[in-house]
N, C-alpha and C positions, 0 to 999 in steps of 0.2 A: 117244598119247604124252597124259597129263595130269599136271595138279599139283593138289594141295589142300593148302591151309593149314591149321591148326587153332590153337585156342588152349589151354594146358593149365596150370592152377596146381592147386600143392600146397601146403600147411601143415601139418608133420609137429608142429607144437606144439598144432594143434587136434584132427588126425584121429589114433587112437591103433592102430587099423584099416588093414591095408591089404587091399585088395579087388583081387585080383590076377586078370586076365582072359587067356584063352588067346589072344586077338586083340583089339589096342585099334582096330584097322581092320579091319571085315570088307566085302567084297563080295559082292552077292549078286544074282543074276539076280531080275527082277521076277516076282513070282509063286510065291516061292520061301516057303514055312513053313520058321520059324528060333525055337528057344525061344532068347532072350535070356540067361535064365538060366543055360543050360547053357554058355556063354562063361565064367561064371565057374571059375577056375582053381583057387584059394585065398585064404582067409580068413587073414591073420597076424596076429597080437597077439602083441608080446612072442616075437617070434623063434619060434613057432609054428603049427603050421596048427589052425585050425579052422574045417574046411570042415561043422562040425555048425552051423554058424549059416547057411547058404548060404539055407536056406528064409525067414531073417530078413531077408535082402537086400531093400529094395524098389527095383523098377525103374522108373524113369521115361522113358518115350519116346514121341516122335510118329512111329514108324516107319510107314509104310504098305509096307508088304511089297508091293504092287501098281502103286506109283507111284515110276519112276525119280526119285532125287534123292537128296540129303546130309542125314542125321540125326545127332542128338548122342542119345546114351544114358546116363543117369546111373543111378548103383549107388550107394546110400545104407545104411548099416548106422545103424542107430539108437542112440542114447547108452543105450537102455534093454537094450540085451544086456551091457552093462559098458562097452563099447568104441565110440565112434563112428566111421565111415570112410565115404570116398565114394572114387568113380571115375567117369571119362568114356570111354566108347567113340563111336567114331563108325561109320553103318552108310551104306553106300553102295549104293545098290540100281541096279541098271542096266537 
């Protein structure tokens, strides 16, 4: 058994787009290849899906898929798309 404490902040007044992930917490065995972009389930702006923007999402992570550890992954949608958004996920490499 294990536990993991994470911080999450969200300010709806700043971000107009919601980046929705399939999994906010991923457990992967070391050595697994995983496309972090494939974890995006939806991009919602004004209650409408905008998945055509998925390629515009910038992903910042220091995930080393070969080294066990806990990594934070940040998904950003720039304001040049008309709506900015941010999301955070956690990847645990076992």
